[in-house]
N, C-alpha and C positions, 0 to 999 in steps of 0.2 A: 649894734651897728646903727648909726643914725644917718649915714649918708646913703645915697642911692646905689653905691657900688661897695663891694666888699673884697678884701684881699684874701685869697685862699692861702692855706699853709704852704703851698709850693711856690708862692710868689706870683701867681697869675691874677689878673683882675677880672673878676666875673661880674657881669652886669645882671642885675635883677631884671626879670621880664617886666615889661610895662604893665601897670595895673589893668585888670579887665574892667572896662567901663560898665559892663552889665553887673559885675559884682560891686563896683564902687558906688553906683547910683541905683542899685536894686531897691533900696529902701524908699527912694523917691517914687518909683513905680508903684510900690505897695501903698504909699501914702496918697497917691492920686485917687484911689477908690474911697478915700475918706469923704469925698464930696457927698456921698449918700448919707453921711451923718447929718446932713442938712435936715432930714425928716425929724429925728428926735429933737434937734435944736428948734425947729419951727414949732413943734408941738409944745416945747417948754415956753416959747414966747407967746403962743396964741391961746393955749388952753389954760383957763383959770384953775388954780389949785391953791391949797393952803401954802403959806410961806415955807413951812418946814419941808413939804414935798418938793416945792420949787428948788429950794437950796440943795436938797438931796439929789434931785434930778441933775442939776448943773454939776455937782460934785462927781456923780457917776459918769456923766458924759466926758468931763474933763479928764478924770483919771483913766477912763477907758482909752481915749485917744492918746494920752501920754504913754501908757503901757504898751499899746499897739505900736506906736512909732518907735519907742525905745527899743523894742525887740528887734525890729527890722534894721534899725541903725546899728545896733550892736552886732547883729549877724553879719553885716557887710563890712564892718571895721574890725579886722582880725586882732589888732593890737588891743582894742577895748575888750573884745571877747575873751582874750587870754587872761585878763585881770579879774574876770568873774568866775564863780564856781561853775562846774559843768551842769549843775541842775537848774541854772537860771531859766532856760526855756520852759521847764516844767512849772516853776514858780509863776512865770508870766502867764502860762496857760491857765493855771488855777485862779489867778487874780482876774483874768478876763472872764472866766466862767462865772465867778461870783458877781462881777460887775454887770455881766449880761443878764443874769437872773434878777439882780436888783433893778436894772433899767426896765426890764419887761414888767416887773411887779409894780414899778412906779408909773410908767407911761403906757403900758399895754402894747397895742398893735404897732405903734409908731417906733418902738424900740426892738422889734423882732429882728431887724437887720443886724443887730449886734451879734446874733448867732453866726451870721455869715463871716463877719470879721474874726470872730473867735475861731471858727473852723479854719480860716486861712492862716491865722497865726499858728495854730497847732500843727496843721499839715506841713507848713514850710519850716518851722523851727523846732518843734518838739520831736522826741523819738517817735518813729513810725508807728509802733504798737500803741503808744499812748494816744497819738493823733487819731488812729483808727477808732479807738474807744470813744474819744471826745466827740469826733464827728458823728459817729453812729448815735450817740446819746442826744446830740443837738438836733439831728434830723428827726429822730423819734419824738423828741419833745415838741418840735415845731409841728409835726403831723398831729400829735395828740391834742395840742392846744387848738389847732384849727378845726379839728373834728369834734371835740367834746366840750369846748368852752365857748359860750356864746359871744363873749367879748372879743374873741380872736377868730370868729367865723370868717371874717373878711381876709384873714391871713393865709388862706389856702394856697395862694400863688407863691408864698415864700417857700413851700415845699419843693416844687420843681426847680425853682431858682437855686435853692440851697444844694439840692442833689447835683444839678449841672455844675455848680461852682465847685463842689467837692470832687467830682469826677475829673474836672479840668485840673484842679490843683494836685490831685493824686498822680495824674499822668506827668505833670510838670515836676513833681517831687521825684518820681522814679527816674525820669530822664536826667534830672540834675544829679541824682546820686550816681547814675551810670557815667555821666560825664566826669564827675569827680574821680570815680574808680579808674576810668580810662586814663585820666591825667596822671594819677598816681602811678599806674602801671607804666605809662610812658616815661615818667621821671625815673622809676626804678630801672627800666631797660636802658635808658641813657646813662645812668650811673654804672650799670654793669658793663656796658660797652666802653665807657671811659676807663674803667678799671682794667678791662681786657686789653685796651690799647696801650695803657701805661705798662702793664706787665709784659706784653709782647715786645714793645719798643725797648724797654729796659733789658729784657733778655737778649734781644738782638745786639744792642749796643755793648753791654757788658760781656756777653759771650765772645764776641769778636775781639774786643779790645783786650780782655784778659788773656785770651788765647795767644794773641800776638805778644803781649807782655811776657808771658811764660816762655814763648819760643825765643824771644830776644834775651831774656835772662839766662836761659840755658846756653845760648850762643856766647854771651858775655862771660859766663862761668868757664867755658872751654877756652876762651881767648885770653883770659886774664893773665896767664903765664906766657902764652905763645906770642900774643900781639897786644900788649897793654893799651896802646893807643886806640886800636880798633875796639877793644873792650870798653874803654872810656866812651867812645862814640856810641856804642850800643846802649850803655847805661844812660847817656844823655838822651838817646832816642826813647828809652823806656820812660824817663821822666817826662818828656814832651808828650808821649802817647798817653800817659796816665792823666796828665792835665787835660788833654783833649777829651779823653773818655769821661772825666768828671764834668766837663762842660756839656758834653753830649747828654749825660744822664740828667743834668739839671734842665736842659732844653727839652728833653723827652718828657719829663714829669710835668713841665709847664705847658706842654702841647706845642712847642715851637720847633721841634726837631724835624728836619726834612733831609732825607738822604739824597745826596747828589751822585749821579752815576760816575762822573769823571773822578771824583774823590774816591769812590769805592773801587774803581778799577786800579787806581794807584795803590790804595791800601791793600787790595787783594794781592797785587804783585809783591808788595813788601812783606806781607804776612807769609806767603808761600815761600819766598826766598829765605826769610829768617828761619823757617822750619826745615830748610834743606830740600825743598821740593822745587823741581824745575817748573817755572811758571810760563805758560804760553797765554798771555793775557793781552787783549787788544788795548789800544790807547785812545781810540776815537769813540766817544759815547754818542756822537751825532747820528750813527747809523740806526739807533733805536728811535722809534716814534716818540716825540716829546711827551705825549700823553701817558706813556708807559714807563718813562725813565725812572720815576721814583720807585715804583713797584719793582722794577728790574734791579735797582740799586739795593733795595732791602733783601731781595732774594739772593743776589750775588754775595752780599755780606754774610748771610747765614750759611750759604753753600760752602764758601771758602773756609769759614770757621769750622764746619764739620769735616772738611778735608784735612785741615791742619790738625784737628783734635783727634779724629777717629780713624782716618783712612789708612794710615801707614803708607801712603803713596810716595812715589819718587817723582811723579810728573802729574801736572794738572793743567788742563786746557780750558779756556773760556771762549765761547763763540757768541757773537752778538748778531742780531738781525733786526729788521724793522719791527717785527712782532714775535721775537724769539730770543731765548737765552738758553745756552747749554753749558753746563759745568761738568766735565768728565775727568776722572782720575784713574790711575792704574793700581789702586790700593786693594784692600781686602775684598771689598764688594760684599755680596751676599744679601740676604733679606734684611729689610730695615723696618724696625718698629718706630713709628713716628713719635718723636718727642715734642717738647714744647716748641722748639725751634721750627721743625717741619710743619707742625700744626699752625704756627703763627704765620709762616710765609704762605702756607696753603690758603689760609683765610684771606690774606692780602690779595693773592692772585685771583681767587674766586670773586672777591669783591670788585676787582677790576675787570671781570669778565673773561679771565684766562683759565688755562688748565695747567696743573703741575703734575709732572710724572717723574718718579724716581725708580730707576731700574738698574740692573747689572749691565755693564758695557759689553760690547761684542768680544772684547779681549780681556774680560775681567774688570775689576774696579766698579765704580759707581757712576751712573750717568743721571744727572738731574736736568730736566728740560721744562721750560715754561714757554707756552705758546698761546697765541690768540688767533 
């Protein structure tokens, strides 16, 4: 995908998150510290040496800066990183170790700062175990040179500087790894939530629509000989309902499906009537708080679907209030094991700050109540 947006399989346009400036320009921050390479450069310019050593010193400094910058640029540009083998940070660390040793051998004390750059490269880019070994070896080497080699006796100050730098980089590395872990977990949780949303919405849409289609098909089957014209009307209604259900499924998968309470009241009345259940359903959705109408609409859809499918009721009533919904029937009642539908609407209600109660009615049947 070369554009900034990508079309998902379900037809929705998902925008990539904007690039993180810290990740995009992190290499520049790493390269700022190359200003301290001025010391080996000045040493090469001011200290007389044989031509071969001068050339070797410039080659070492140039290659060192190139490998150091290359590593941080690659790390911040993901598309470039994917083109390289996974072991490239290890190779870069090894090259910097060799160049650091060569620089110290050629220039002495003025190049001991290369150990700090190599430690930074290893700590930020190499595997953590390898980085620990490399950093430990460089600290030990710096301390040994300052303590036991006269030419490096003035380099004792490099030891605390290197230790402080390593500790700072280690903390930064741990925090960065934690941040990446939390980001990955957040993405996984968002993906799971999206899958649950799609599964819940598809269940609610298909469960209700197919239940009504079955009820209407059974009615049309009974009427085909008794009242052919009405049977044709029921078949036409089935066709229309099927097309509507298909559109709802597509909208649900794409994240655009929104239940409307007025439509659900009319649909509930039609579903109950088609199933031969006397429906006492209000017509005015405005009595419900506008903030809660979508949730009430979803709950009403699932509750009526369960009445039509499972209750064996002859009558069903729906009551609406500002912060209340009650669906009661005179069917079989009894204990209810929550299925996907009840779990789904329970999640919706809890997310909206309400409570869902399913119990036996005072005169039998089932009573479902949602309240805030």
